[in-house]
C-alpha positions in Angstrom: 19.0 18.4 -6.7 21.1 20.4 -4.4 18.7 21.2 -1.8 17.7 17.7 -1.6 21.0 16.4 -1.4 22.0 19.0 1.6 18.4 17.5 3.1 19.2 14.4 3.0 23.2 14.7 4.3 21.7 16.7 6.9 19.5 14.0 7.7 22.3 12.0 8.2 24.6 13.9 10.1 21.6 14.2 12.8 21.1 10.7 12.5 25.5 10.4 13.2 24.8 12.7 16.2 22.3 11.2 18.0 24.3 7.8 17.5 27.2 9.1 18.9 25.0 10.7 22.0 23.4 7.5 22.5 27.2 5.5 22.2 28.8 8.0 25.0 25.6 8.6 27.5 23.5 5.3 26.9 26.2 2.3 25.4 28.5 3.7 28.1 26.1 3.6 31.1 25.1 0.1 29.7 28.6 -1.2 29.2 29.7 0.0 32.6 26.9 -1.7 34.4 28.0 -4.5 32.7 31.1 -4.4 33.1 30.5 -3.6 36.8 28.7 -6.7 37.3 31.3 -9.2 35.6 34.2 -7.8 37.9 31.6 -7.8 40.9 31.3 -11.6 40.1 35.0 -12.0 39.7 35.5 -10.9 43.0 32.9 -12.9 44.6 34.2 -15.9 42.9 37.8 -14.6 44.8 36.0 -14.2 48.0 34.1 -17.8 47.7 37.9 -19.0 47.2 39.2 -17.3 50.0 36.3 -18.7 52.1 37.7 -22.3 51.2 41.2 -21.6 52.2 40.2 -20.3 55.5 38.0 -23.2 56.1 40.8 -25.8 55.3 43.1 -24.1 57.7 40.5 -24.5 60.5 40.0 -27.8 59.8 43.9 -28.6 59.4 44.4 -27.3 62.9 43.9 -23.4 62.8 44.5 -20.2 61.4 48.1 -18.7 60.6 47.8 -15.1 59.9 50.8 -15.1 58.1 49.7 -17.9 55.6 46.5 -15.4 55.1 48.6 -12.6 54.6 50.8 -14.4 52.2 47.5 -15.7 50.2 45.9 -12.1 50.0 49.1 -10.8 48.9 49.1 -13.4 46.5 45.6 -12.6 45.6 46.4 -9.2 44.9 48.9 -9.9 42.4 46.8 -12.1 40.4 43.4 -10.0 40.6 44.6 -6.4 40.7 42.4 -6.0 43.3 43.1 -4.6 47.1 41.9 -7.0 50.0 41.5 -6.7 54.0 40.2 -9.2 56.7 38.3 -7.5 59.3 37.4 -9.0 62.5 33.6 -8.4 64.7 35.9 -5.5 66.6 36.7 -3.7 63.2 40.3 -4.5 63.5 42.2 -5.4 60.5 43.9 -8.7 60.8 45.5 -8.8 57.4 45.6 -6.5 54.3 47.1 -6.8 50.7 49.2 -3.7 52.0 48.0 -1.1 49.4 44.8 0.2 51.3 43.3 0.1 55.1 39.9 1.0 56.4 40.9 4.9 57.2 40.4 5.1 53.0 36.8 4.0 53.1 36.1 6.2 56.8 33.3 8.1 55.0 32.0 5.0 52.9 32.0 1.9 54.4 29.6 2.4 57.0 28.6 -0.1 60.4 25.4 -1.2 58.7 27.3 -2.2 56.0 29.5 -4.4 58.2 26.3 -5.3 60.3 25.2 -6.6 56.8 28.1 -8.6 56.1 28.6 -10.0 59.6 24.8 -11.4 59.2 26.1 -13.4 56.2 25.5 -11.6 53.3 27.9 -9.9 50.6 27.5 -6.2 49.6 28.8 -4.5 46.5 28.6 -0.8 46.1 30.8 1.9 44.2 32.6 4.1 46.8 35.0 6.4 46.9 38.5 5.8 48.6 40.6 8.6 49.9 44.2 8.0 49.9 47.7 10.0 49.8 47.6 10.1 46.3 43.9 11.6 46.1 40.4 10.4 45.8 39.5 7.6 43.4 36.2 5.7 42.6 36.3 2.0 43.4 34.1 -1.4 43.3 34.0 -2.6 46.9 32.5 -6.4 47.8 32.4 -7.1 51.1 32.1 -11.2 51.9 31.2 -12.9 55.2 33.8 -15.4 56.0 32.4 -18.3 57.7 32.9 -21.1 59.4 31.0 -23.8 61.2 28.0 -21.5 60.1 29.1 -18.4 62.1 30.5 -15.4 60.3 34.1 -14.7 62.1 35.5 -12.2 59.8 34.8 -9.7 56.9 36.7 -9.7 53.7 36.7 -6.7 51.8 37.9 -6.7 48.3 38.2 -3.5 46.1 39.5 -2.4 42.6 39.4 0.7 40.9 37.0 1.8 38.9 39.3 3.3 36.4 40.2 0.1 35.4 36.4 -0.7 34.5 36.2 2.8 33.0 39.4 2.4 30.5 37.7 -1.4 29.3 34.4 0.8 29.0 36.2 4.1 27.4 38.1 1.4 24.7 34.8 -0.3 23.3 33.4 3.3 23.3 36.1 4.7 21.0 35.9 1.3 18.8 32.7 2.1 18.5 32.5 5.8 17.7 35.6 5.1 15.1 33.3 2.7 13.5 30.2 4.8 13.9 32.4 7.8 12.1 33.6 5.2 9.2 30.2 4.1 8.7 29.4 7.7 8.3 31.7 8.5 5.9 31.0 5.4 3.7 27.6 6.2 3.7 27.9 9.9 2.7 30.2 8.0 0.1 27.4 5.6 -0.8 24.6 9.0 -0.5 26.2 10.7 -3.3 26.6 8.2 -5.4 23.0 7.5 -4.9 22.0 10.9 -5.6 23.7 11.1 -8.6 21.3 8.3 -10.0 18.6 9.7 -8.4 19.4 13.0 -10.2 19.6 11.5 -13.0 16.2 9.6 -13.3 14.3 13.0 -12.0 16.1 15.1 -14.7 15.1 12.4 -17.2 11.6 12.4 -15.7 11.2 16.3 -15.3 12.5 16.8 -19.3 9.8 14.2 -20.0 7.1 16.3 -18.2 8.1 19.3 -19.8 7.8 17.5 -23.3 4.6 16.2 -22.6 3.8 20.0 -21.0 4.2 20.8 -24.8 1.5 18.8 -26.3 3.8 15.6 -27.1 2.4 12.4 -25.8 5.0 10.5 -27.4 7.3 9.9 -24.8 8.7 7.0 -22.8 11.0 6.6 -19.8 12.9 3.2 -19.5 12.0 2.1 -15.9 15.0 0.7 -14.4 14.2 0.1 -10.8 11.6 -1.7 -9.2 11.3 1.2 -6.1 9.1 4.8 -5.9 11.2 6.8 -8.7 10.4 3.5 -10.8 6.9 3.3 -9.8 6.6 7.1 -10.7 8.2 6.5 -14.4 5.8 3.4 -14.8 2.7 5.9 -13.6 4.5 8.7 -16.2 4.3 6.2 -19.0 0.6 5.1 -18.4 -0.2 9.0 -18.2 1.8 9.8 -21.6 -0.1 6.5 -23.0 -3.7 7.7 -21.7 -2.7 11.1 -22.7 -1.7 10.2 -26.2 -5.0 8.2 -26.6 -7.5 11.1 -25.3 -5.2 12.9 -28.0 -6.3 10.6 -30.8 -9.5 10.3 -29.3 -10.0 13.8 -29.6 -8.3 14.5 -33.1 -10.8 11.6 -34.0 -13.8 13.1 -32.5 -13.1 16.5 -34.2 -12.4 14.9 -37.8 -15.9 12.9 -37.3 -17.6 15.8 -36.2 -16.5 17.8 -39.0 -17.4 14.8 -41.3 -20.6 14.5 -39.7 -21.8 18.3 -39.4 -20.5 18.9 -43.2 -23.0 16.2 -44.4 -26.5 18.2 -43.5 -24.5 21.1 -44.3 -24.0 20.5 -47.8 -27.0 19.1 -48.3 -29.1 22.0 -46.9 -26.5 24.3 -48.7 -26.7 22.5 -52.1 -30.4 22.1 -51.9 -31.3 25.8 -50.7 -28.8 27.3 -53.8 -30.4 24.8 -56.1 -33.8 26.2 -55.2 -33.0 29.8 -55.1 -31.2 29.8 -58.9 -34.0 27.5 -59.9 -32.1 24.6 -60.6 -34.5 22.7 -59.1 -38.0 22.7 -60.8 -40.3 24.4 -58.3 -42.8 21.4 -58.7 -39.9 19.2 -56.8 -39.3 21.9 -54.4 -41.4 21.2 -51.8 -39.8 17.3 -51.5 -36.2 19.2 -51.3 -37.2 21.6 -48.3 -38.4 18.7 -46.3 -34.9 17.1 -46.9 -33.7 20.4 -46.0 -35.7 20.4 -42.9 -34.9 17.2 -41.7 -31.2 17.4 -42.2 -31.6 21.0 -40.4 -32.9 18.8 -37.1 -30.5 16.3 -37.8 -27.9 19.2 -37.3 -29.8 20.6 -34.0 -30.0 17.1 -32.3 -26.1 16.6 -33.3 -25.4 19.9 -31.5 -27.2 19.2 -29.0 -25.9 16.1 -28.2 -22.3 17.5 -28.5 -23.3 20.2 -25.8 -25.1 17.7 -23.7 -22.0 15.3 -23.7 -19.8 18.5 -23.0 -21.8 19.7 -20.1 -22.2 16.0 -18.7 -18.4 15.6 -18.5 -17.9 18.9 -17.2 -20.7 18.1 -14.6 -22.6 21.0 -15.3 -25.7 18.8 -15.7 -27.7 18.9 -12.9 -29.3 15.6 -11.8 -33.2 15.8 -10.8 -33.5 12.8 -8.9 -36.9 11.4 -7.9 -38.4 8.4 -7.4 -40.3 6.6 -10.5 -41.9 3.6 -12.1 -39.2 2.0 -14.2 -41.4 -0.4 -15.6 -43.7 2.2 -17.1 -41.0 4.2 -18.1 -39.6 1.2 -20.4 -43.3 -0.1 -21.6 -44.2 3.8 -22.6 -41.1 3.9 -24.5 -41.6 1.1 -26.0 -44.7 2.5 -27.4 -43.0 4.9 -29.7 -40.7 2.0 -31.5 -44.3 0.0 -32.4 -44.0 0.6 -36.1 -40.2 -0.1 -36.3 -40.9 -3.1 -34.3 -43.5 -4.5 -36.9 -41.8 -3.4 -39.8 -38.6 -5.5 -38.9 -41.1 -8.6 -37.7 -39.1 -8.4 -34.1 -40.0 -10.7 -31.6 -40.6 -9.2 -28.1 -39.5 -10.7 -24.9 -40.5 -8.7 -22.1 -40.2 -9.6 -18.4 -40.2 -7.1 -16.0 -40.2 -7.6 -12.1 -43.8 -8.3 -10.4 -43.5 -6.4 -7.3 -44.0 -2.9 -7.1 -41.4 -0.9 -6.3 -39.9 2.6 -7.3 -36.4 3.4 -8.8 -34.8 6.7 -7.9 -33.1 8.8 -10.6 -33.7 11.6 -13.1 -36.8 10.6 -14.9 -36.2 12.6 -18.0 -32.5 11.7 -17.9 -33.1 7.8 -17.5 -35.7 8.3 -20.2 -32.8 9.3 -22.5 -31.1 6.5 -21.6 -34.0 4.1 -21.7 -35.0 5.9 -25.4 -31.6 5.3 -26.6 -31.0 1.9 -25.8 -33.8 0.6 -27.4 -33.2 2.7 -30.2 -29.7 1.0 -31.0 -31.2 -2.4 -30.2 -34.0 -1.9 -32.8 -31.4 -0.2 -34.8 -29.0 -2.9 -35.4 -31.4 -6.3 -34.7 -31.7 -8.8 -37.8 -35.2 -8.8 -38.7 -37.3 -11.4 -37.4 -35.0 -11.4 -34.3 -35.8 -11.3 -30.6 -35.6 -8.1 -28.5 -35.2 -9.0 -24.4 -35.9 -6.3 -21.7 -35.5 -7.3 -18.2 -35.7 -5.8 -14.8 -34.8 -7.3 -11.6 -34.0 -6.4 -7.8 -30.8 -7.4 -6.5 -29.1 -6.0 -3.4 -31.3 -2.6 -3.0 -30.7 -2.3 -7.2 -33.0 -2.2 -9.9 -30.8 -3.2 -12.9 -32.4 -2.7 -16.4 -30.8 -5.1 -19.3 -31.9 -4.6 -22.6 -30.2 -7.4 -25.7 -30.8 -7.8 -28.9 -29.8 -11.0 -31.4 -27.7 -8.6 -33.4 -24.0 -10.2 -34.4 -21.7 -9.9 -31.1 -19.1 -7.1 -30.3 -15.4 -8.4 -30.7 -13.7 -7.4 -27.6 -11.9 -4.9 -28.9 -14.6 -3.1 -30.3 -16.0 -3.6 -26.7 -13.2 -1.4 -25.4 -14.1 1.5 -27.5 -17.8 1.1 -27.4 -18.4 4.4 -25.1 -16.1 6.6 -27.1 -17.6 9.5 -29.2 -18.0 8.5 -32.5 -16.6 5.2 -32.5 -17.8 3.0 -35.3 -17.0 -0.4 -35.5 -17.3 -1.1 -39.3 -18.7 1.0 -42.4 -22.0 -1.2 -42.4 -22.9 -0.5 -38.9 -21.9 3.2 -39.1 -24.4 3.6 -42.5 -27.1 2.6 -40.2 -26.6 5.1 -38.3 -28.9 8.3 -38.5 -27.9 9.8 -35.3 -24.9 12.0 -33.7 -22.8 8.8 -32.9 -22.8 10.3 -29.6 -25.7 7.8 -27.7 -23.6 5.6 -26.0 -21.2 8.5 -24.6 -24.0 10.4 -23.2 -25.9 7.3 -21.8 -22.2 6.7 -19.8 -22.3 10.2 -18.5 -25.6 9.9 -17.3 -25.5 6.9 -15.4 -22.0 7.8 -14.1 -24.0 11.2 -13.2 -26.0 9.1 -10.8 -23.0 7.4 -9.4 -24.2 4.0 -11.0 -22.8 1.6 -13.4 -23.6 0.6 -17.2 -21.9 -2.4 -18.6 -22.1 -4.1 -21.9 -21.7 -8.0 -22.8 -21.6 -9.6 -26.6 -20.9 -12.9 -27.7 -21.9 -15.5 -30.2 -24.6 -16.8 -27.9 -26.4 -13.7 -26.3 -25.8 -10.9 -29.0 -25.6 -7.5 -27.4 -26.5 -6.8 -23.7 -26.6 -3.3 -22.2 -27.5 -3.3 -18.5 -27.5 -0.5 -16.0 -28.4 0.0 -12.4 -30.4 2.3 -10.6 -31.4 2.4 -6.5 -34.5 0.7 -5.8 -37.4 1.7 -3.4 -39.8 -0.4 -1.8 -43.5 0.9 -3.2 -45.4 2.0 -0.5 -49.1 2.4 -0.7 
């Protein structure tokens, strides 16, 4: 956590430095331009006021130079700016007394005076040279006119350090606020990282606990943020792992039980034959039982191996184009006697247009066989077995439905689990490995398709799976 804290602290310092540079370079320039614009507008306003005084003087009998001198002196005291009144000849008529044209000799050009006497004002930053040295000033030149004729040029200047002082004061305040905000940020970051460390440590301990094979650990979700989401996901993972572990235990238990049954029969009857307990005349019947149990045991082991290969993705799927309707009809032939024995009514409606399904013929044949086998096994006598195929959105949908007692929602969620038995009555009817539906699910999954199961009191039990459909071409 110290490394993470160090990284976050480094990032915050970088942000503060970037902010400081922005304040010093960017904000200073923006503020300086803003104050210059504001100051320029103020100086222009004073120039317009002077224009009014000048115009009133002409209208009341002419210009009194001494009065103008007093006016500019008073204006200097009021604004802190230096003022000069210059005629067409470049002669200085009135000055506030602190500056003359010599200080602007290199900066205020003849083009500037041409601009002013043409009736336009100017504004520029220039350097003033006087006895005390050189300083930067903001200068405004304004045309003083009477009767639409410019007679004088009013030059107003104010030292730039005054403006820069205001900018510096604001920058200092901003920088101080930035430093205070940074200090507060470090404090808040420290508290935040302490909380994050506590949650991460809790999550790490929980992961270590689960890594030891314990899946009953749950983390309390305290916040609705990324760490809270991570804790929530961890809890979901732990729940699923717990389910998998329980499924594994149940799988081993059921597999052991189901393997023990045929092995017990094989061992018991073989021993009875060998030690003479079973009379010679009955040995053929019990040898037939031993043979059947060995076949069931072999099928169970093969199903376990097949399911393992399917789940690991090691079983190759050899996809070809085949007639799914023909496959269904040929598979049904194998159940003819069982259908007759239970007096089952058949309702078969296969899609009439000729088409091919695309998939592994042998694997899909196993899916169809297992689904029909389950349907016939669990259907009530004299009930109806429905088989449908139809084309929808370039997919062939195969539905196999029987009118057996419906399966509850709770059992439907677990129906694909290995060795899952909904009740003892159904389990006792099974003469199989108990892996049929799990194998079916994995086969369809290997085809990148879906299989769904629906059940209620109206439809009984319905399995529907899909395959790519290809139009038939002669």
